[in-house]
C-alpha positions as a Markdown table, in Angstrom:
| # | Residue | x | y | z |
|---|---|---|---|---|
| 1 | Met | -24.2 | 9.4 | 14.2 |
| 2 | Lys | -20.5 | 9.2 | 13.3 |
| 3 | Ser | -18.0 | 8.7 | 16.4 |
| 4 | Glu | -15.2 | 11.1 | 17.1 |
| 5 | Glu | -12.9 | 8.7 | 15.7 |
| 6 | Asp | -14.8 | 8.4 | 12.4 |
| 7 | Val | -14.7 | 12.1 | 12.1 |
| 8 | Lys | -10.8 | 12.4 | 12.7 |
| 9 | Met | -10.3 | 9.7 | 10.3 |
| 10 | Gln | -12.7 | 11.0 | 7.5 |
| 11 | Lys | -10.9 | 14.3 | 8.1 |
| 12 | Val | -7.6 | 12.9 | 7.6 |
| 13 | Lys | -8.4 | 10.9 | 4.7 |
| 14 | Lys | -10.0 | 13.8 | 3.0 |
| 15 | Lys | -7.1 | 15.9 | 3.4 |
| 16 | Val | -4.9 | 13.3 | 2.0 |
| 17 | Met | -7.0 | 12.5 | -1.0 |
| 18 | Arg | -6.8 | 16.0 | -2.2 |
| 19 | Lys | -2.9 | 15.8 | -2.2 |
| 20 | Tyr | -3.0 | 12.3 | -4.2 |
| 21 | Gly | -5.6 | 13.1 | -6.6 |
| 22 | Glu | -9.0 | 11.1 | -7.2 |
| 23 | Tyr | -7.5 | 8.8 | -9.4 |
| 24 | Tyr | -4.5 | 7.5 | -7.4 |
| 25 | Trp | -6.7 | 7.7 | -4.4 |
| 26 | Glu | -9.6 | 5.5 | -6.2 |
| 27 | Arg | -7.0 | 3.1 | -7.9 |
| 28 | His | -4.8 | 2.4 | -5.4 |
| 29 | Ile | -5.4 | 3.5 | -1.7 |
| 30 | Leu | -8.9 | 2.2 | -1.7 |
| 31 | Pro | -8.1 | -1.3 | -2.7 |
| 32 | Ala | -5.2 | -1.2 | -0.1 |
| 33 | Leu | -7.6 | 0.1 | 2.4 |
| 34 | Glu | -10.2 | -2.9 | 1.8 |
| 35 | Phe | -7.0 | -5.6 | 1.7 |
| 36 | Gly | -5.7 | -4.1 | 4.9 |
| 37 | Arg | -9.2 | -4.1 | 6.7 |
| 38 | Thr | -9.5 | -7.7 | 5.5 |
| 39 | Leu | -6.0 | -8.3 | 7.1 |
| 40 | Cys | -6.8 | -6.6 | 10.0 |
| 41 | Arg | -9.6 | -8.7 | 11.0 |
| 42 | Lys | -7.7 | -11.9 | 10.2 |
| 43 | Leu | -5.0 | -10.8 | 12.1 |
| 44 | Asn | -6.4 | -9.0 | 15.2 |
| 45 | Ala | -4.8 | -6.0 | 14.4 |
| 46 | Thr | -5.4 | -2.2 | 15.2 |
| 47 | Cys | -7.5 | -1.1 | 12.1 |
| 48 | Thr | -7.0 | 2.8 | 12.7 |
| 49 | Val | -3.5 | 2.2 | 12.7 |
| 50 | Val | -3.6 | 0.0 | 9.5 |
| 51 | Glu | -6.1 | 2.6 | 7.8 |
| 52 | Leu | -3.8 | 5.7 | 8.5 |
| 53 | Gly | -0.7 | 4.1 | 7.4 |
| 54 | Ile | -2.1 | 3.1 | 4.1 |
| 55 | Val | -3.4 | 6.6 | 3.7 |
| 56 | Phe | -0.1 | 7.8 | 4.4 |
| 57 | His | 2.3 | 5.0 | 2.8 |
| 58 | Asp | 2.7 | 6.6 | -0.5 |
| 59 | Ala | 1.7 | 10.2 | 0.4 |
| 60 | Thr | 5.3 | 11.3 | 0.8 |
| 61 | Lys | 6.1 | 10.3 | -2.7 |
| 62 | Phe | 3.0 | 11.7 | -4.5 |
| 63 | Ala | 1.6 | 14.2 | -2.5 |
| 64 | Phe | 4.5 | 16.1 | -0.6 |
| 65 | His | 6.9 | 15.4 | -3.5 |
| 66 | Asp | 9.5 | 13.5 | -1.6 |
| 67 | Leu | 10.9 | 11.0 | -3.6 |
| 68 | Asn | 12.9 | 9.2 | -0.9 |
| 69 | Gly | 10.0 | 9.1 | 1.4 |
| 70 | Asp | 11.5 | 9.2 | 4.7 |
| 71 | Pro | 12.0 | 11.0 | 6.9 |
| 72 | Leu | 10.1 | 14.3 | 5.4 |
| 73 | Gly | 7.0 | 12.1 | 5.2 |
| 74 | Thr | 6.9 | 10.7 | 8.4 |
| 75 | Lys | 7.3 | 14.2 | 9.9 |
| 76 | Val | 4.4 | 15.6 | 7.6 |
| 77 | Cys | 2.3 | 12.3 | 8.5 |
| 78 | Ala | 2.9 | 13.0 | 12.2 |
| 79 | Glu | 1.9 | 16.8 | 12.0 |
| 80 | Met | -1.3 | 16.1 | 10.3 |
| 81 | Leu | -2.5 | 13.5 | 12.7 |
| 82 | Arg | -1.4 | 15.6 | 15.6 |
| 83 | Glu | -3.8 | 18.3 | 14.1 |
| 84 | Ala | -6.6 | 15.7 | 13.8 |
| 85 | Gly | -6.3 | 14.9 | 17.3 |
| 86 | Tyr | -4.8 | 11.7 | 17.6 |
| 87 | Pro | -3.0 | 10.6 | 20.6 |
| 88 | Glu | 1.0 | 9.9 | 20.3 |
| 89 | Glu | 0.8 | 6.2 | 20.5 |
| 90 | Ile | -1.1 | 6.1 | 17.3 |
| 91 | Ile | 1.3 | 8.7 | 15.8 |
| 92 | Glu | 4.0 | 6.6 | 16.5 |
| 93 | Lys | 2.5 | 3.4 | 15.2 |
| 94 | Val | 1.5 | 5.0 | 12.1 |
| 95 | Val | 5.0 | 6.4 | 11.4 |
| 96 | Glu | 6.5 | 3.2 | 11.9 |
| 97 | Cys | 4.3 | 2.0 | 9.2 |
| 98 | Val | 5.0 | 4.6 | 6.8 |
| 99 | Ser | 8.9 | 4.1 | 7.6 |
| 100 | Tyr | 8.7 | 0.3 | 7.3 |
| 101 | His | 6.7 | 0.8 | 4.0 |
| 102 | Trp | 9.8 | 2.7 | 2.6 |
| 103 | Gly | 12.6 | 0.7 | 4.3 |
| 104 | Val | 11.1 | -2.4 | 2.5 |
| 105 | His | 11.3 | -0.4 | -0.8 |
| 106 | Arg | 15.2 | -0.1 | 0.1 |
| 107 | Gly | 16.1 | -3.7 | 1.2 |
| 108 | Glu | 15.4 | -3.3 | 5.1 |
| 109 | His | 13.2 | -4.9 | 6.8 |
| 110 | Thr | 12.7 | -4.0 | 10.2 |
| 111 | Ala | 8.8 | -3.9 | 11.1 |
| 112 | His | 8.1 | -4.3 | 15.0 |
| 113 | Ser | 4.2 | -4.6 | 14.7 |
| 114 | Ile | 1.7 | -6.6 | 12.7 |
| 115 | Glu | 0.1 | -3.3 | 11.5 |
| 116 | Ala | 3.3 | -2.3 | 9.6 |
| 117 | Glu | 3.4 | -5.9 | 8.1 |
| 118 | Ile | -0.3 | -5.4 | 7.1 |
| 119 | Val | 0.3 | -1.8 | 5.4 |
| 120 | Val | 3.3 | -3.2 | 3.4 |
| 121 | Asn | 1.4 | -6.3 | 2.4 |
| 122 | Ala | -2.2 | -4.5 | 1.5 |
| 123 | Asp | -0.3 | -2.0 | -0.6 |
| 124 | Ala | 1.5 | -4.8 | -2.7 |
| 125 | Leu | -1.8 | -6.5 | -3.2 |
| 126 | Ala | -3.4 | -3.4 | -4.5 |
| 127 | His | -0.8 | -3.1 | -7.4 |
| 128 | Phe | -2.3 | -6.2 | -8.5 |
| 129 | Lys | -5.6 | -4.1 | -9.7 |
| 130 | Phe | -3.4 | -2.0 | -12.1 |
| 131 | Leu | -3.0 | -5.0 | -14.5 |
| 132 | Asp | -5.4 | -3.5 | -16.8 |
| 133 | Asp | -3.5 | -0.5 | -16.7 |
| 134 | Ala | -0.4 | -1.9 | -18.2 |
| 135 | Thr | -1.3 | -1.3 | -22.1 |
| 136 | Ser | 2.2 | -0.4 | -23.7 |
| 137 | Glu | 5.3 | -3.1 | -23.7 |
| 138 | Asp | 7.4 | -0.8 | -21.1 |
| 139 | Ser | 4.4 | -0.4 | -18.7 |
| 140 | Lys | 3.6 | -4.1 | -18.8 |
| 141 | Lys | 7.2 | -5.0 | -18.5 |
| 142 | Trp | 7.4 | -2.5 | -15.5 |
| 143 | Leu | 4.1 | -3.9 | -13.8 |
| 144 | Cys | 5.7 | -7.5 | -14.3 |
| 145 | Glu | 8.9 | -6.5 | -12.4 |
| 146 | Lys | 7.4 | -4.6 | -10.0 |
| 147 | Leu | 5.0 | -7.3 | -9.2 |
| 148 | Glu | 7.0 | -10.4 | -9.1 |
| 149 | Phe | 9.2 | -8.0 | -6.3 |
| 150 | Glu | 6.5 | -7.4 | -4.6 |
| 151 | Trp | 4.9 | -11.0 | -4.3 |
| 152 | Glu | 8.5 | -12.2 | -3.5 |
| 153 | His | 9.3 | -9.4 | -1.1 |
| 154 | Met | 6.1 | -7.4 | 0.4 |
| 155 | Val | 3.6 | -10.1 | 0.4 |
| 156 | Ser | 5.1 | -12.1 | 3.5 |
| 157 | Leu | 2.0 | -12.7 | 5.8 |
| 158 | Thr | 0.4 | -16.1 | 5.0 |
| 159 | Glu | -3.1 | -14.3 | 5.2 |
| 160 | Ala | -2.1 | -11.8 | 2.7 |
| 161 | Arg | -0.8 | -14.7 | 0.1 |
| 162 | Glu | -4.1 | -16.5 | 0.7 |
| 163 | Leu | -6.3 | -13.7 | -0.3 |
| 164 | Gly | -4.0 | -12.5 | -3.2 |
| 165 | Ala | -3.3 | -16.0 | -4.6 |
| 166 | Glu | -5.9 | -15.9 | -7.4 |
| 167 | Met | -4.6 | -12.3 | -8.3 |
| 168 | Tyr | -0.9 | -13.8 | -8.5 |
| 169 | Arg | -2.4 | -16.7 | -10.6 |
| 170 | Gln | -4.0 | -14.3 | -13.1 |
| 171 | Phe | -1.3 | -12.3 | -13.1 |
| 172 | Lys | 1.2 | -15.1 | -14.0 |
| 173 | Glu | -1.4 | -16.7 | -16.8 |
| 174 | Arg | -1.4 | -13.0 | -18.3 |
| 175 | Phe | 1.7 | -12.5 | -18.4 |
| 176 | Lys | 3.2 | -16.0 | -19.3 |
| 177 | Ser | 4.7 | -16.5 | -23.2 |
| 178 | Thr | 3.1 | -18.6 | -25.5 |
| 179 | Pro | 4.4 | -19.1 | -29.0 |
| 180 | Thr | 1.9 | -17.4 | -30.9 |
| 181 | Gln | 2.6 | -14.1 | -28.7 |
| 182 | Ser | 6.0 | -13.7 | -29.2 |
| 183 | Ser | 5.9 | -10.0 | -28.4 |
| 184 | Gln | 3.8 | -10.7 | -24.9 |
| 185 | Val | 5.8 | -9.5 | -21.8 |
| 186 | Val | 7.4 | -12.5 | -19.9 |
| 187 | Cys | 7.5 | -12.6 | -16.3 |
| 188 | Gly | 9.9 | -15.5 | -14.4 |
């Protein structure tokens, strides 16, 4: 039998998943959740906050059509969590995770919790799962720049770097330049 907490979590996930669409949910959110759970265990963080932070971290952009991310997204996030019955303490922490995610993208580094750091790190690691999706030269260039930026600025936790080291190595190998592959995109 599922706990009350599990029921609330599933209700929120289902509602937000419909906003994202199945493809984005499966290709990005689920891998980010997997990385987030692993980092929670390693760092003894509050998994509920991390999972909800991951669920909502991109929802403002994709699901609620707010390309600036914050503050509309945090308001929608807080409202949905209140409707699901989460206490204000959890809601505040999840809102911090979502705000910090958007702040990192704007060059602001103001995390106050390990949970917010985990959300950003798990998000960045999940983007390495998109390597096979980059098929055109433009998409390869975009992904290359994105992954280099995120490895440098978003994968900040030692445990996340250890978790992502092999993916980063594979990414660098795939995007390195060789004399016989002159049209291949080159990353740093």
